[in-house]
C-alpha positions, 0 to 999 in steps of 0.5 A: 094713962087715959089721957096719954092714950087719948093723945096718941090716938088723936095724933096717930094720923098726924104722926104717921104722916109726918114720919112718912114724909121725913123718912121718905125724903131722907131715904131718897136723899140717901138712895140718890147719893151714888148717882151724884158721888162722881160729881160731889168733889167738884161741887164740894170745892165750889161750895166751899169757896162761896164765902158767907154762903158756905159759912151760913150752911157749914160747907166750908167745914166738911167735904160735901163729896163724902158720904158723911158730909153729903148726909149732914148737909142734904139729910141733915136739913130734912130732919133738922128742919122737919123734926123741928116743926113737927115738934113745935106743932105737938108742943104748942097745941098740947095744952091750948087745943083743950080750950080752943076746942072747948074740951077743957070743961069736960077734961077737967071734970074728971078725977084728975089733977091738973099736973097729972093732965100735963104730965100725961100730955107732955109724955105723949108729946115726947113719945111721938118725937121718939117713935119719929126718930126711931123710924128715921134712923131705921130707914136711914140705916137701911138706905145706907145699906142699900147703896153699900155705904156704912154710917159710922156709929159714933158720928151718926149716932151724935147726929141723930142724938143732937137732932132728937134733943133739939126736937125735945128742946123745941117741943118743950118751949112751945109746950110751955107757951101752950099753957099760956094761950087758949087758941090755935098757936100753930103760927107761933110754933112754926115761927119758933122753929123757923127762927131758931134755924134762921139764928144758926144761919146768922150766927155762921156768917160772922164771929160777932153773931156767934153768941146766938148759938146759945139761943138756938138749939141748932147751935149743938145740932149743927151737923158741919160742927159735929161731923168736923169736931166729932162731938156736941158743943157741950156749952151750947147743949147745956143752955138747951137743957136749961131752956127744956127744963124751963118750958116744962116747968113753966107749962106745969106752974101756969096750967096748975093755977090758970083760969080755963076759959 
């Protein structure tokens, strides 16, 4: 478990920074809800009648004036985007950084199989994502209690679960790509996370583009759909799990046979 401990040690400040920023933004969004609640019903009606704009962000499916609708619109975007960016950065740098930083030769001279290296690096990525989400859930629940709002277990549990799976899928895809590159892929990782978010917006605009929801993890992690339906879209989730497994498998296969620079 030496590599796992080293990865966690190296990434602790990045994890702390991203966790603090995302948790702080979520906490602020929740704490200001009572001040905005009185105006929310009017705002909700206005947003619901904005046609394509409302559909793109799911505002035509929820009541923005209720805490659940407010949370999935404001706070959900913070966690959905912020968490995806963090997961992408973790995944895309996990394997590639050894060649980029010229530490691969030192690492691979140790009596460790390459599959062990990949497995421990993957474990560090997943563990950091888990820590981020546990902290975020804790801050969200505490903030809701401070303003006297209750978070319905099933609905909010599904929301947080969906965002967690979204982050794992994004990290897994980027992790697989990381095995194929030997330089910084931060732009690739951020681009993939942003592309997924954009594809979901396009998919919400028209029925013809709805097929894009099969590609993006935001298809099953769309807060408005979860609030409205009370469940995750299994058909999109299954595709997401397949892409997750594919990304992880690609990393193991490629790194095991890769000529390390």
